C-alpha positions as CSV (number, residue, x, y, z in Angstrom):
1,X,247.1,64.2,94.1
2,X,243.8,62.5,93.9
3,X,241.3,63.3,96.6
4,X,238.0,61.4,97.2
5,X,238.0,60.6,101.0
6,X,234.9,62.4,102.0
7,X,234.7,60.7,105.5
8,X,238.3,62.1,106.4
9,X,237.7,65.7,104.4
10,X,240.3,64.6,102.0
11,X,240.4,67.9,99.8
12,X,240.8,69.8,103.0
13,X,243.5,68.0,104.3
14,X,245.4,67.9,100.7
15,X,245.0,71.6,100.4
16,X,246.7,71.9,103.6
17,X,249.6,69.4,102.4
18,X,249.9,71.4,99.1
19,X,250.6,74.6,100.7
20,X,253.0,72.9,103.0
21,X,255.1,70.9,100.4
22,X,255.1,73.9,97.8
23,X,256.4,76.4,100.6
24,X,259.2,74.0,101.8
25,X,260.1,71.6,98.5
26,X,260.8,72.6,95.1
27,X,257.3,71.0,94.3
28,X,254.3,71.9,92.2
29,X,251.3,70.0,93.5
30,X,248.0,69.5,91.5
31,X,244.9,68.1,92.6
32,X,242.0,66.3,91.0
33,X,239.4,66.4,93.3
34,X,236.1,63.8,93.1
35,X,233.1,65.5,94.3
36,X,231.3,62.0,95.1
37,X,231.8,58.6,94.9
38,X,230.3,58.4,91.5
39,X,231.9,61.5,90.1
40,X,234.4,60.7,87.1
41,X,236.8,63.5,86.8
42,X,239.5,63.1,83.9
43,X,242.7,61.8,85.0
44,X,244.6,62.9,82.1
45,X,246.7,64.8,84.4
46,X,248.4,61.6,85.5
47,X,250.1,61.4,81.9
48,X,252.7,64.0,83.2
49,X,252.8,63.6,86.8
50,X,256.0,62.8,88.4
51,X,254.5,61.5,91.4
52,X,250.9,60.4,92.1
53,X,249.3,60.9,95.7
54,X,246.4,58.8,96.5
55,X,243.8,59.6,99.0
56,X,240.5,58.4,97.8
57,X,238.0,56.0,99.2
58,X,235.9,53.3,97.8
59,X,235.3,55.6,94.4
60,X,232.9,54.0,91.9
61,X,235.4,54.6,89.2
62,X,235.2,52.3,85.9
63,X,235.9,52.6,82.2
64,X,238.4,54.6,80.8
65,X,239.3,56.4,83.9
66,X,240.0,53.3,85.9
67,X,242.0,52.0,83.0
68,X,244.0,55.4,83.0
69,X,244.8,54.8,86.9
70,X,245.7,51.1,86.5
71,X,247.9,52.2,83.5
72,X,249.8,54.4,85.8
73,X,250.4,51.8,88.5
74,X,251.2,48.9,85.7
75,X,253.9,50.8,84.6
76,X,255.6,51.2,87.5
77,X,255.3,54.7,88.0
78,X,255.6,56.6,91.8
79,X,252.9,56.3,94.0
80,X,252.2,57.6,97.7
81,X,248.9,56.3,99.4
82,X,247.5,58.0,102.3
83,X,245.0,55.9,104.7
84,X,241.7,55.0,102.6
85,X,244.1,54.5,99.5
86,X,244.2,50.9,100.7
87,X,240.5,50.8,99.2
88,X,240.5,53.6,97.0
89,X,238.4,52.2,94.1
90,X,235.6,50.1,94.7
91,X,236.2,48.1,91.2
92,X,239.9,47.8,91.7
93,X,240.2,46.7,95.3
94,X,243.3,44.7,94.6
95,X,245.2,47.8,94.5
96,X,245.9,47.4,98.1
97,X,247.7,44.0,98.0
98,X,249.0,44.5,94.5
99,X,250.6,47.7,94.3
100,X,250.7,49.0,97.8
101,X,251.6,45.7,99.3
102,X,249.0,45.9,101.9
103,X,246.3,43.7,103.5
104,X,243.7,46.1,104.7
105,X,241.1,44.1,106.9
106,X,239.3,47.3,108.6
107,X,240.4,49.0,111.5
108,X,240.3,49.0,115.4
109,X,237.5,50.9,117.2
110,X,238.1,54.7,117.8
111,X,240.2,54.9,121.1
112,X,243.2,56.4,122.6
113,X,245.9,58.2,120.1
114,X,248.2,55.8,118.4
115,X,251.7,55.6,119.5
116,X,254.2,55.6,116.8
117,X,257.3,53.4,116.9
118,X,260.0,54.0,114.1
119,X,261.3,50.7,112.6
120,X,263.5,51.9,109.9
121,X,265.4,54.6,111.8
122,X,268.0,55.4,108.9
123,X,265.3,55.6,106.1
124,X,265.6,58.9,104.2
125,X,261.6,59.2,104.6
126,X,262.0,59.6,108.3
127,X,265.3,61.9,108.2
128,X,264.5,64.6,110.7
129,X,261.0,63.6,111.5
130,X,260.5,64.0,115.2
131,X,258.0,61.5,117.2
132,X,254.3,62.3,117.2
133,X,251.1,60.3,117.8
134,X,248.4,59.9,115.4
135,X,244.7,60.5,116.1
136,X,242.8,58.2,113.6
137,X,241.7,54.6,114.2
138,X,244.6,51.8,113.9
139,X,244.2,50.0,110.6
140,X,244.4,46.3,110.5
141,X,247.3,45.1,107.9
142,X,248.0,41.7,109.2
143,X,250.2,40.5,106.4
144,X,252.2,42.8,104.2
145,X,253.5,41.5,100.7
146,X,257.0,40.1,100.5
147,X,259.3,42.9,99.9
148,X,257.9,45.7,101.9
149,X,260.1,47.7,104.4
150,X,258.1,48.8,107.3
151,X,258.9,52.4,108.6
152,X,256.6,53.1,111.4
153,X,254.6,50.8,113.5
154,X,251.3,52.0,115.4
155,X,250.7,50.9,118.9
156,X,247.5,51.2,121.1
157,X,247.1,49.7,124.5
158,X,245.9,46.2,123.0
159,X,247.1,46.1,119.3
160,X,250.4,47.0,117.1
161,X,250.0,47.1,113.2
162,X,252.4,48.4,110.5
163,X,251.3,51.9,109.8
164,X,253.7,52.7,107.0
165,X,255.8,51.1,104.6
166,X,257.6,51.3,101.2
167,X,258.1,48.7,98.3
168,X,258.9,48.4,94.5
169,X,256.0,47.9,92.2
170,X,257.0,46.9,88.7
171,X,260.3,48.6,89.3
172,X,258.8,51.8,90.9
173,X,258.9,53.1,94.2
174,X,255.8,53.1,96.7
175,X,255.0,54.5,99.8
176,X,251.8,53.9,101.9
177,X,250.7,55.0,105.2
178,X,247.4,54.0,107.1
179,X,247.7,57.5,108.8
180,X,246.0,60.6,107.5
181,X,243.2,61.4,110.1
182,X,242.1,65.2,109.8
183,X,244.1,66.1,112.8
184,X,247.3,64.4,111.4
185,X,247.5,67.2,108.7
186,X,247.5,69.8,111.6
187,X,251.1,68.0,112.9
188,X,254.3,69.4,111.1
189,X,255.8,66.0,111.8
190,X,253.3,64.3,109.7
191,X,253.4,67.0,106.9
192,X,257.1,66.3,107.0
193,X,256.7,62.6,106.8
194,X,254.4,62.9,104.0
195,X,256.5,65.2,101.8
196,X,259.7,63.3,102.0
197,X,257.6,60.2,100.9
198,X,257.2,62.1,97.9
199,X,260.6,62.9,97.5
200,X,261.8,59.3,98.1
201,X,259.3,57.6,95.6
202,X,260.4,60.0,92.7
203,X,263.9,59.4,93.0
C-alpha cells in the first residue's frame, strides 16, 4: 500500500484497512507511507508485491522512484486505486487515463452524502457488500476509457458519476474507486468492497 494523500489522512485510513484485511482474509498488507509531497521513500517493496494499492495525491516523486512505479504498471501487475490515486503523482498524471482508465476532472462541491447504485450486480467484488452511502465529494469522471466495467454509480441531488470500475491494463487487473473519504473507512461495507477489490485484481 502506498500512502500519501494528506488531505484525506490516508495513513490513518490505510492502517484501519490493514487491520481489517489481515483479520478477515489470508493477506499480509505492508505500507510505504510518504511523509510529504516531496518525500522520496524507496519503492523496492514493489518488486515482491502481489498487489499494489495506491492512495497518494499529487506527490512530486521523480527519477528512480517514479520509474519503479511506472515499471510495476507497465508490467501489467495488479493495481487498486483509491480516491486521489487518479492524480497520484504530479509528474505522471497520465496514470489516471493510461492505467486506471479514468478521466478525473475535479469534483463537485461538498454537499449531501453520495447515494450509491450497484451496476454490475453479479461482479465478485460486490458479492455480499450491502448498500452504503459515501461521505466524500463526488468526483467527475465524464469519459472512462474503453474496456472499463463500471461497478458503482454515485448520485447526488444534481449529479451522477461512475465511482468504481475495473479494467485490464497490459493484461493485468485494475480496480479504481473515487470513494475513500475518511468516514468511508469507518464503514464495514466499504472495507469489504476494498478487500474484495484486492482479492479480485490478484487473480
